[in-house]
MMTF fields as JSON, N, C-alpha, C and O atoms, coordinates in Angstrom:
{
  "mmtfVersion": "1.0.0",
  "mmtfProducer": "UNKNOWN",
  "numBonds": 351,
  "numAtoms": 352,
  "numGroups": 88,
  "numChains": 1,
  "numModels": 1,
  "chainsPerModel": [1],
  "groupsPerChain": [88],
  "chainIdList": ["A"],
  "bondAtomList": [4, 2, 8, 6, 12, 10, 16, 14, 20, 18, 24, 22, 28, 26, 32, 30, 36, 34, 40, 38, 44, 42, 48, 46, 52, 50, 56, 54, 60, 58, 64, 62, 68, 66, 72, 70, 76, 74, 80, 78, 84, 82, 88, 86, 92, 90, 96, 94, 100, 98, 104, 102, 108, 106, 112, 110, 116, 114, 120, 118, 124, 122, 128, 126, 132, 130, 136, 134, 140, 138, 144, 142, 148, 146, 152, 150, 156, 154, 160, 158, 164, 162, 168, 166, 172, 170, 176, 174, 180, 178, 184, 182, 188, 186, 192, 190, 196, 194, 200, 198, 204, 202, 208, 206, 212, 210, 216, 214, 220, 218, 224, 222, 228, 226, 232, 230, 236, 234, 240, 238, 244, 242, 248, 246, 252, 250, 256, 254, 260, 258, 264, 262, 268, 266, 272, 270, 276, 274, 280, 278, 284, 282, 288, 286, 292, 290, 296, 294, 300, 298, 304, 302, 308, 306, 312, 310, 316, 314, 320, 318, 324, 322, 328, 326, 332, 330, 336, 334, 340, 338, 344, 342, 348, 346],
  "bondOrderList": [1, 1, 1, 1, 1, 1, 1, 1, 1, 1, 1, 1, 1, 1, 1, 1, 1, 1, 1, 1, 1, 1, 1, 1, 1, 1, 1, 1, 1, 1, 1, 1, 1, 1, 1, 1, 1, 1, 1, 1, 1, 1, 1, 1, 1, 1, 1, 1, 1, 1, 1, 1, 1, 1, 1, 1, 1, 1, 1, 1, 1, 1, 1, 1, 1, 1, 1, 1, 1, 1, 1, 1, 1, 1, 1, 1, 1, 1, 1, 1, 1, 1, 1, 1, 1, 1, 1],
  "groupList": [{"groupName": "UNK", "atomNameList": ["N", "CA", "C", "O"], "elementList": ["N", "C", "C", "O"], "formalChargeList": [0, 0, 0, 0], "bondAtomList": [1, 0, 2, 1, 3, 2], "bondOrderList": [1, 1, 2], "singleLetterCode": "X", "chemCompType": "L-PEPTIDE LINKING"}],
  "groupTypeList": [0, 0, 0, 0, 0, 0, 0, 0, 0, 0, 0, 0, 0, 0, 0, 0, 0, 0, 0, 0, 0, 0, 0, 0, 0, 0, 0, 0, 0, 0, 0, 0, 0, 0, 0, 0, 0, 0, 0, 0, 0, 0, 0, 0, 0, 0, 0, 0, 0, 0, 0, 0, 0, 0, 0, 0, 0, 0, 0, 0, 0, 0, 0, 0, 0, 0, 0, 0, 0, 0, 0, 0, 0, 0, 0, 0, 0, 0, 0, 0, 0, 0, 0, 0, 0, 0, 0, 0],
  "groupIdList": [1, 2, 3, 4, 5, 6, 7, 8, 9, 10, 11, 12, 13, 14, 15, 16, 17, 18, 19, 20, 21, 22, 23, 24, 25, 26, 27, 28, 29, 30, 31, 32, 33, 34, 35, 36, 37, 38, 39, 40, 41, 42, 43, 44, 45, 46, 47, 48, 49, 50, 51, 52, 53, 54, 55, 56, 57, 58, 59, 60, 61, 62, 63, 64, 65, 66, 67, 68, 69, 70, 71, 72, 73, 74, 75, 76, 77, 78, 79, 80, 81, 82, 83, 84, 85, 86, 87, 88],
  "secStructList": [7, 7, 2, 2, 2, 2, 2, 2, 2, 2, 2, 2, 2, 2, 2, 2, 2, 2, 2, 2, 1, 7, 1, 7, 5, 6, 6, 2, 2, 2, 2, 2, 2, 2, 2, 2, 2, 2, 2, 2, 2, 2, 2, 2, 2, 2, 2, 2, 2, 6, 1, 7, 7, 7, 7, 7, 1, 1, 6, 6, 7, 2, 2, 2, 2, 2, 2, 2, 2, 2, 2, 2, 2, 2, 2, 2, 2, 2, 2, 2, 2, 2, 2, 7, 5, 7, 7, 7],
  "xCoordList": [-15.454, -14.414, -13.134, -12.845, -12.387, -11.12, -9.986, -10.179, -8.817, -7.636, -7.275, -6.834, -7.452, -7.128, -8.081, -7.675, -9.346, -10.318, -9.954, -10.091, -9.488, -9.08, -7.851, -7.734, -6.95, -5.762, -6.157, -5.674, -7.028, -7.491, -8.25, -8.06, -9.107, -9.836, -8.87, -9.079, -7.826, -6.819, -6.055, -5.764, -5.734, -5.047, -5.917, -5.438, -7.184, -8.089, -8.357, -8.443, -8.489, -8.71, -7.485, -7.633, -6.292, -5.074, -5.006, -4.579, -5.425, -5.441, -6.464, -6.206, -7.618, -8.644, -8.175, -8.372, -7.553, -7.024, -5.95, -5.867, -5.145, -4.105, -4.726, -4.184, -5.855, -6.541, -7.166, -7.22, -7.642, -8.243, -7.171, -7.38, -6.024, -4.899, -3.698, -2.761, -3.711, -2.588, -1.31, -1.332, -0.24, 1.062, 2.085, 1.749, 3.327, 4.403, 4.605, 4.843, 4.511, 4.716, 6.148, 6.767, 6.677, 8.046, 8.253, 9.36, 7.233, 7.38, 7.071, 7.332, 6.525, 6.184, 4.982, 4.148, 4.901, 3.757, 3.647, 2.549, 4.754, 4.723, 4.303, 3.517, 4.813, 4.422, 2.947, 2.282, 2.423, 1.007, 0.151, -0.911, 0.598, -0.134, -0.18, -1.233, 0.935, 0.962, 0.106, -0.538, 0.093, -0.772, -2.234, -3.047, -2.57, -3.945, -4.369, -5.48, -3.511, -3.831, -3.973, -4.93, -3.03, -3.112, -4.337, -4.991, -4.649, -5.825, -7.115, -8.05, -7.184, -8.374, -8.557, -9.669, -7.48, -7.576, -7.951, -8.818, -7.308, -7.592, -8.999, -9.713, -9.401, -10.757, -11.816, -12.826, -11.607, -12.545, -12.587, -13.656, -11.434, -11.38, -12.084, -12.845, -11.835, -12.487, -13.996, -14.766, -14.408, -15.828, -16.498, -17.597, -15.852, -16.436, -16.361, -17.275, -15.294, -15.084, -15.801, -16.543, -15.59, -16.089, -17.423, -18.204, -17.696, -18.929, -20.029, -21.121, -19.746, -20.699, -21.283, -22.467, -20.434, -20.827, -20.013, -18.84, -20.622, -19.845, -19.347, -19.969, -18.224, -17.628, -18.5, -18.854, -18.836, -19.732, -19.053, -17.831, -19.856, -19.354, -19.209, -18.576, -19.797, -19.746, -18.674, -18.423, -18.058, -16.978, -17.493, -16.778, -18.715, -19.227, -20.142, -21.085, -19.888, -20.649, -20.116, -18.916, -21.002, -20.588, -19.935, -18.971, -20.44, -19.858, -18.444, -17.577, -18.205, -16.869, -15.896, -14.767, -16.327, -15.482, -15.197, -14.074, -16.227, -16.036, -15.034, -14.194, -15.128, -14.19, -12.77, -11.817, -12.627, -11.301, -10.68, -9.499, -11.466, -10.948, -10.643, -9.627, -11.521, -11.281, -10.019, -9.23, -9.831, -8.612, -7.372, -6.339, -7.466, -6.332, -6.011, -4.842, -7.048, -6.822, -6.148, -5.216, -6.62, -6.03, -4.565, -3.716, -4.262, -2.874, -2.011, -0.847, -2.563, -1.804, -1.466, -0.345, -2.422, -2.157, -1.122, -0.2, -1.271, -0.296, 1.09, 2.086, 1.159, 2.436, 3.117, 4.327, 2.324, 2.888, 3.344, 4.353, 2.602, 3.0, 4.283, 5.135, 4.424, 5.604, 6.848, 7.925, 6.711, 7.882, 8.059, 9.019, 7.16, 7.308, 6.534, 6.299, 6.15, 5.406, 6.279, 6.739, 6.502, 7.387, 6.596, 6.918, 5.573, 4.794, 5.483, 5.044, 6.535, 7.22, 7.73, 8.331],
  "yCoordList": [-2.3, -1.386, -2.165, -3.122, -1.753, -2.394, -1.771, -0.811, -2.326, -1.863, -0.424, 0.339, -0.048, 1.314, 2.307, 3.401, 1.919, 2.788, 2.986, 4.09, 1.924, 2.05, 2.937, 3.683, 2.868, 3.73, 5.191, 6.063, 5.459, 6.832, 7.326, 8.46, 6.47, 6.825, 7.101, 8.034, 6.307, 6.504, 7.807, 8.492, 8.147, 9.418, 10.594, 11.529, 10.538, 11.616, 11.608, 12.669, 10.424, 10.33, 10.846, 11.499, 10.565, 11.084, 12.598, 13.244, 13.164, 14.626, 15.243, 16.284, 14.604, 15.113, 14.988, 15.903, 13.858, 13.675, 14.719, 15.221, 15.038, 16.058, 17.437, 18.252, 17.708, 18.982, 19.052, 20.123, 17.908, 17.879, 18.013, 18.693, 17.369, 17.422, 18.075, 17.38, 19.396, 20.049, 19.992, 19.725, 20.243, 20.258, 19.558, 18.901, 19.708, 19.069, 17.668, 17.482, 16.701, 15.311, 14.907, 15.46, 13.947, 13.499, 12.952, 13.051, 12.382, 11.769, 12.695, 12.346, 13.857, 14.791, 14.345, 13.575, 14.825, 14.556, 13.081, 12.525, 12.454, 11.045, 10.162, 9.232, 10.442, 9.671, 9.816, 8.831, 11.032, 11.27, 10.571, 10.04, 10.565, 9.884, 8.379, 7.758, 7.8, 6.361, 6.03, 4.981, 6.903, 6.709, 6.748, 5.975, 7.622, 7.698, 6.429, 5.943, 5.891, 4.651, 3.494, 2.724, 3.372, 2.311, 2.509, 1.536, 3.746, 4.035, 3.662, 3.192, 3.861, 3.464, 1.955, 1.469, 1.22, -0.241, -0.707, -1.567, -0.152, -0.566, -0.138, -0.913, 1.056, 1.516, 0.654, 0.329, 0.283, -0.611, -1.986, -2.583, -2.493, -3.81, -3.792, -4.707, -2.753, -2.636, -2.507, -3.118, -1.716, -1.535, -2.848, -3.149, -3.615, -4.874, -5.963, -6.781, -5.987, -7.066, -6.837, -7.705, -5.696, -5.464, -4.727, -4.945, -3.873, -3.097, -3.723, -3.166, -4.875, -5.606, -4.724, -4.808, -3.894, -3.011, -3.422, -3.067, -4.168, -4.621, -3.448, -2.387, -3.673, -2.639, -2.444, -3.406, -1.203, -0.883, -1.103, -1.032, -1.362, -1.517, -0.18, -0.094, 0.864, 2.179, 3.046, 2.953, 3.873, 4.736, 5.846, 6.288, 6.305, 7.471, 7.103, 7.839, 5.989, 5.596, 6.34, 6.31, 7.009, 7.849, 7.035, 7.495, 5.839, 5.01, 4.562, 4.491, 4.265, 3.875, 5.039, 4.851, 6.229, 7.41, 7.691, 8.035, 7.541, 7.75, 6.771, 7.148, 5.511, 4.5, 4.804, 4.657, 5.221, 5.519, 6.73, 6.711, 7.769, 8.961, 8.657, 9.107, 7.894, 7.518, 6.684, 6.909, 5.717, 4.918, 5.758, 5.535, 6.72, 7.613, 8.488, 8.718, 8.975, 9.797, 8.988, 9.466, 7.767, 6.92, 6.638, 6.727, 6.302, 6.039, 7.292, 7.217, 8.438, 9.684, 10.05, 10.471, 9.892, 10.167, 9.185, 9.584, 7.902, 6.907, 7.171, 6.995, 7.587, 7.911, 9.072, 9.051, 10.09, 11.241, 10.873, 11.387, 9.98, 9.551, 8.732, 8.878, 7.876, 7.019, 7.764, 7.595, 8.576, 9.217, 10.67, 11.312, 11.188, 12.57, 13.519, 13.26, 14.605, 15.637, 16.885, 17.356, 17.405, 18.572, 19.864, 20.72, 20.014, 21.257, 22.373, 23.522, 22.063, 23.047, 24.219, 25.136],
  "zCoordList": [-3.088, -3.515, -3.725, -3.006, -4.697, -4.984, -4.192, -3.446, -4.365, -3.63, -4.005, -3.145, -5.249, -5.682, -5.017, -4.625, -4.895, -4.226, -2.765, -2.238, -2.098, -0.699, -0.563, 0.408, -1.508, -1.456, -1.644, -0.922, -2.605, -2.824, -1.596, -1.155, -1.049, 0.163, 1.311, 2.087, 1.423, 2.459, 2.29, 3.271, 1.064, 0.817, 1.253, 1.895, 0.9, 1.29, 2.795, 3.414, 3.385, 4.83, 5.588, 6.622, 5.094, 5.715, 5.656, 6.613, 4.538, 4.409, 5.357, 5.961, 5.485, 6.404, 7.849, 8.649, 8.185, 9.541, 9.842, 10.962, 8.861, 9.035, 9.238, 9.985, 8.583, 8.779, 10.17, 10.773, 10.683, 12.012, 13.087, 14.092, 12.881, 13.827, 13.155, 12.761, 13.018, 12.331, 13.167, 14.369, 12.506, 13.166, 12.298, 11.313, 12.679, 11.924, 12.468, 13.662, 11.602, 11.983, 11.673, 10.764, 12.419, 12.164, 10.756, 10.227, 10.136, 8.822, 7.663, 6.512, 7.939, 6.884, 6.071, 6.548, 4.857, 3.99, 3.619, 3.617, 3.312, 2.913, 4.089, 3.912, 5.268, 6.448, 6.752, 7.075, 6.654, 6.896, 5.855, 6.18, 4.612, 3.548, 3.792, 3.642, 4.161, 4.448, 5.663, 5.699, 6.648, 7.81, 7.381, 7.887, 6.469, 5.973, 5.259, 5.469, 4.428, 3.713, 4.701, 4.623, 5.623, 6.628, 7.522, 7.895, 7.863, 8.676, 7.981, 8.628, 6.672, 5.924, 5.973, 6.175, 5.79, 5.85, 7.251, 7.408, 8.262, 9.643, 10.056, 10.693, 9.711, 10.036, 9.368, 9.991, 8.125, 7.438, 8.065, 8.187, 8.462, 9.103, 10.456, 10.771, 11.259, 12.562, 12.39, 13.13, 11.42, 11.162, 10.775, 11.241, 9.939, 9.486, 10.548, 10.653, 11.334, 12.291, 13.611, 14.072, 14.216, 15.565, 15.62, 16.546, 14.664, 14.685, 13.842, 13.725, 13.259, 12.429, 11.322, 10.994, 10.768, 9.661, 8.45, 8.343, 7.534, 6.372, 5.534, 5.472, 4.904, 4.057, 2.822, 2.14, 2.547, 1.441, 0.101, -0.024, -0.863, -2.228, -2.936, -3.988, -2.359, -2.975, -2.327, -1.125, -3.124, -2.657, -1.758, -0.858, -1.98, -1.277, -0.11, 0.18, 0.559, 1.732, 2.947, 3.217, 3.683, 4.802, 5.916, 6.529, 6.187, 7.246, 6.879, 7.75, 5.622, 5.176, 5.333, 5.787, 4.961, 5.117, 6.585, 6.952, 7.427, 8.86, 9.455, 10.272, 9.038, 9.53, 9.057, 9.822, 7.818, 7.271, 7.97, 8.316, 8.173, 8.842, 10.306, 10.835, 10.963, 12.352, 12.512, 13.43, 11.612, 11.646, 11.413, 12.044, 10.514, 10.246, 11.45, 11.761, 12.126, 13.313, 14.416, 15.064, 14.626, 15.662, 15.349, 16.235, 14.108, 13.735, 13.811, 14.204, 13.441, 13.498, 14.942, 15.228, 15.849, 17.263, 17.805, 18.516, 17.473, 17.914, 17.361, 18.062, 16.119, 15.473, 16.183, 16.412, 16.531, 17.239, 18.641, 19.124, 19.297, 20.639, 20.61, 21.487, 19.608, 19.528, 19.054, 19.625, 18.027, 17.419, 17.801, 17.374, 18.586, 19.022, 18.145, 16.965, 18.736, 18.054, 18.019, 19.059, 16.852, 16.73, 16.621, 15.797, 17.438, 17.448, 18.211, 18.152, 18.914, 19.749, 18.948, 19.508]
}
């Protein structure tokens, strides 16, 4: 997959992570989107490095999507812990 595919995957993974963990984030829509893109890259890197699961060449690989969404969730939770959660 190319860089554009990872960005698109990150945008979708960020939206899915936001649906799983609803609430108002300090960064709003743009912050959540950037977290999704970064989460896709980090999830893919963790999957390839530590889980010995090479990054697929296809966009619709379930393991790649799982890694991207998982990375986005981890970053979203960390972001909320560091900058505060405005669910109050």
